[in-house]
Each structure stands twice: as C-alpha cells, then as structure tokens.
C-alpha positions, -999 to 999 in steps of 0.1 A, spaced: -125 90 611 -111 65 636 -78 49 626 -73 12 636 -41 -8 637 -48 -44 629 -35 -74 610 -53 -93 582 -68 -120 604 -83 -94 627 -97 -75 597 -114 -107 584 -130 -112 618 -144 -77 620 -156 -78 584 -173 -111 591 -193 -95 619 -203 -66 596 -213 -91 569 -237 -107 594 -218 -138 603 -235 -157 630 -215 -189 633 -178 -198 633 -161 -232 638 -125 -240 634 -95 -259 647 -63 -241 658 -36 -240 632 -9 -214 625 -12 -189 610 -51 -189 610 -57 -194 647 -62 -158 656 -93 -156 633 -109 -181 657 -96 -162 687 -111 -129 674 -144 -146 665 -145 -161 700 -144 -126 714 -167 -109 689 -194 -133 680 -211 -139 714 -217 -101 718 -237 -102 686 -257 -133 696 -235 -156 674 -219 -190 681 -182 -198 681 -170 -234 684 -137 -253 683 -142 -286 666 -123 -317 676 -106 -315 642 -108 -297 609 -133 -322 594 -157 -317 623 -153 -279 622 -163 -275 586 -191 -300 592 -204 -278 620 -204 -248 596 -223 -266 569 -249 -277 594 -252 -241 607 -255 -228 571 -282 -253 562 -301 -240 593 -299 -205 579 -269 -190 596 -241 -172 578 -210 -193 586 -173 -188 585 -143 -212 590 -106 -206 588 -76 -229 584 -43 -233 566 -29 -258 541 -31 -291 561 -66 -282 572 -78 -274 537 -67 -309 527 -90 -323 554 -118 -299 544 -119 -314 509 -148 -338 512 -170 -313 529 -161 -287 503 -175 -310 477 -207 -314 498 -210 -276 500 -207 -273 462 -231 -302 454 -255 -293 481 -253 -255 473 -245 -246 509 -232 -211 515 -199 -209 534 -169 -186 536 -136 -205 540 -104 -186 549 -72 -203 539 -42 -185 555 -16 -202 533 17 -213 547 47 -230 532 41 -266 522 40 -294 513 24 -313 542 31 -297 576 58 -276 559 68 -244 578 40 -231 600 55 -196 603 65 -191 566 41 -177 540 34 -191 505 7 -192 479 9 -229 473 -28 -238 477 -41 -218 448 -48 -247 424 -60 -269 453 -86 -244 462 -99 -246 427 -96 -283 420 -97 -298 455 -133 -311 451 -147 -342 436 -164 -333 403 -143 -303 395 -172 -278 395 -162 -241 398 -156 -223 431 -150 -186 439 -115 -177 452 -106 -142 463 -71 -131 470 -63 -101 493 -32 -80 490 -33 -62 524 -53 -56 555 -78 -33 536 -84 -61 511 -89 -86 540 -117 -65 552 -134 -56 519 -130 -90 503 -145 -107 533 -176 -86 528 -176 -96 491 -170 -133 500 -201 -134 523 -222 -117 497 -211 -140 469 -216 -171 490 -251 -159 498 -259 -148 463 -248 -180 446 -253 -205 474 -217 -218 473 -185 -219 492 -162 -189 487 -125 -190 496 -103 -162 508 -68 -171 498 -48 -152 524 -12 -156 533 8 -157 565 24 -124 557 -9 -106 552 -26 -124 581 0 -115 607 13 -81 596 -3 -51 613 -12 -20 593 -31 12 599 -66 11 584 -95 36 584 -126 14 583 -149 43 577 -130 53 546 -133 20 528 -156 16 499 -191 7 511 -202 -28 504 -239 -35 507 -246 -66 528 -266 -93 510 -285 -124 522 -296 -155 504 -328 -154 485 -356 -170 505 -383 -193 490 -416 -175 490 -439 -201 475 -465 -220 496 -463 -251 475 -440 -280 486 -404 -267 485 -380 -281 459 -346 -272 473 -328 -271 439 -355 -257 417 -346 -225 399 -366 -199 381 -361 -182 348 -346 -152 366 -317 -170 384 -295 -201 382 -294 -202 420 -323 -218 438 -340 -199 466 -333 -211 502 -352 -225 531 -336 -235 564 -337 -270 576 -359 -272 607 -384 -246 596 -421 -250 588 -416 -265 554 -399 -298 547 -364 -293 534 -345 -321 518 -307 -322 515 -283 -349 501 -247 -351 491 -256 -376 463 -266 -367 427 -301 -353 428 -327 -334 409 -345 -302 416 -367 -319 443 -336 -331 462 -343 -368 456 -314 -390 445 -315 -398 408 -296 -417 381 -315 -400 353 -288 -387 329 -309 -358 316 -316 -346 351 -280 -351 362 -267 -332 331 -291 -303 337 -281 -301 374 -244 -302 368 -246 -277 339 -266 -253 360 -242 -254 389 -213 -248 366 -230 -219 347 -242 -201 378 -206 -191 386 -188 -193 352 -214 -172 334 -214 -146 362 -177 -141 369 -177 -107 351 -200 -94 379 -173 -100 406 -140 -98 387 -121 -78 413 -87 -63 405 -64 -33 404 -47 -21 372 -19 5 369 -20 9 331 5 25 307 -13 24 273 21 24 255 35 -5 275 44 -38 258 50 -56 291 22 -66 314 32 -78 349 5 -100 365 4 -111 401 -19 -115 432 -18 -116 469 11 -102 490 35 -104 460 15 -75 446 32 -52 471 67 -59 458 54 -58 422 41 -22 427 76 -12 439 93 -30 410 70 -13 385 77 21 399 115 14 398 112 2 362 92 32 351 118 55 368 143 43 342 120 54 314 107 19 305 70 13 300 52 -14 320 17 -21 333 7 -40 364 -25 -61 368 -33 -73 403 -59 -100 403 -82 -103 434 -107 -127 418 -87 -158 409 -115 -182 402 -135 -186 382 -108 -172 360 -118 -137 350 -110 -144 313 -126 -113 299 -108 -90 323 -74 -106 317 -78 -106 279 -88 -69 280 -53 -60 293 -32 -88 278 -43 -83 241 -23 -50 238 11 -63 250 38 -85 236 52 -99 268 34 -110 300 53 -116 332 37 -137 360 52 -138 394 38 -158 424 48 -174 457 47 -210 444 64 -229 416 40 -217 390 3 -223 396 -18 -194 384 5 -188 354 -11 -218 338 -44 -199 336 -26 -170 319 -9 -194 294 -43 -208 284 -55 -173 275 -24 -161 257 -23 -159 219 10 -147 205 23 -131 237 55 -143 253 50 -156 288 77 -152 314 71 -170 346 88 -169 380 78 -189 410 95 -187 444 86 -211 472 111 -209 500 92 -191 527 106 -157 517 87 -128 501 95 -120 465 117 -88 465 113 -60 440 148 -65 427 141 -101 419 109 -91 400 129 -65 380 155 -92 372 127 -115 360 112 -87 338 147 -81 324 147 -44 332 
C-alpha cells in the first residue's frame, strides 16, 4: 500500500475529490488557504470548478448557487471568515442546501493570531445562524480523521440536505503525517436523493420515509423554487403558523432525531474507572498520552474522544458518563463544549479546563487537571 506524507488541509482536499466534490470557492485566509490551493490543482483535472471570491461572503454564496444547481460544493475558511459566512449559513439551513464548510480554527477573538491554533469557534458553529436550528459539526483529531471525516461530511450533507462543518485546527491543518489512504476504513460515497415524480415539484415536500425532501437542481427541466424566507412544502412564502411550525419542527427533527446514526467517536474504556476524560480535536492527542501516563501509576481512567460535536450525541455521552463519578473536560478554549457535558450530568462532578493562548495543551497539564 502506498504511504503518503500530507497535512490535514491536503487530506481534506483529496478526500473531497473522492467524495465527488465538483465545486470549491473560497477566499485566502491563514491557516485554511492551502485547501483552496490544493483544490485549485485537483479539481480541474476532474472536470470541477475552483474559484476565489472577492471576499468570504461572495465565496460561500458561489458555493450555495453551485449546490442548488446540483454540484457537491466545498468551502474553507477560518474564524473571521466564518463570522462573514453567518448569513449564508442560515440560508443553507433554511433552504436545505447541501454544503461542506471547513473551519480551520485559529486563535481569536477577531483577527487574533493567524498562526496560532485554538478551538474557539465551537459554539459559534452551532449557534451562528438565525433561528438556532441544528447543524452537523465534525471534529478531526489528525490527518487520518481529516480524510475520513471529510467523506462523512459530504455524505451527511447530501443525506440531510444541510451544511456540515469540519471543525479543524491550525495544528492539524498544517502538521504533516504519514498516512496510508488504502488502509483507511472504506466510506461509501452517497449523493442526495433525487425527486422522481412527474407531477409539479414541491422542493420541501417530504414523504413518510424521510424527513429530508428529495432534490432537483435549479435550471433543469422542472421548475424549482427556492427562497430564504419562511416557506411551506411548495417553496412559497407563508405566514401560516401551522405550516411554519411543521416546517421548523421537521428541519429540527431531521438532524436531532438522527444523530445516533452519525455519532462518531473513539473510546479507551476501563470498566472499573471512576474518572472519564472527555475531549475532541487536536487536544485528544495529548489526552491519550496523559491517560497512558496516569494508567502507568496504577490509576484507572477512561478517555472519550468526540468526533461528532453537534447535534450533541447525548445517548453516546450518557452511555459512558453514567458509570463514573468524575468527568474531566479539556479543550483549547475557555470552556465551550463543557457546557454540553454539564447539561447531561446527573450526580457526576465536572472538572473543566480551558486553555486559549495559542499553545497546545500538554499531557502534564491534563494530568494536573485530573489530579493524578
């Protein structure tokens, strides 16, 4: 099997091609720029289109237009760009437009430090849209995850007709690692369900089998209606409260009710442990080392690495937290995802540690936080 040496951004680009991505638009921003550069090299050879927009707002707008025309689309940015994406993210949610969005997080706030990593956008990815409807957020740990989670991101975007975020980090994005692509777990590539009825197309009409409506591209043989305003199954603007309630409830349930199908994670379980260490992203690498060091002293501890952050995989987290007395949550921010864990805790003691100074969390600091 061929061994490759690549960083996280390059892995995302290659996985996007495997997933069938046909369109990329973005605006240069450290540390996400090399995704655009790799797509500029790769996409034309596969008949795809790669554009640089005049800014982030235009770039994500190009992607939404391409997706509505039937193309699988990708965009990539960092924290300041995600802020500018916000209005179009809301459009993608309300218009049920598939799109994969890579956020290579860097230290904020505002312009912050372009060459320092962080995980400070986690809550923004979930709540940075008007209306607060659910989104899917996947968090890679390493280059392998960048590849496989990108495949999952495209599949989920197509399956549920929604934007899917990859919450990467500067340290993952720009660190080269050896990877055997042929040895990775196979992920079957999916495409959005197409409308097969001859009758006039209702772009948001669902069947009894799925809460996600079938798709037809704009510009095809049948009339396709799209709007960013509140609408009914036929795509016409409405103020009817019953129709609005039904539409909002359906868009919420199509993700929240299905999260158990895509609750991606790693668990290193000690059935006798009373301490559960929870983390995600690049911090997971230090957490693994810290756990091994703690176990070498004879202490018992389990480690849960979350790779699906949103919708919150409640059933998954509860399965492992219900058997411990102490939960330790460490993350590269001032405490964002720990709030989701606190909501699920019953009698467990929650210990939180957040670091946001541009440096990685070290294993010795995690051991200190755990108290072992």
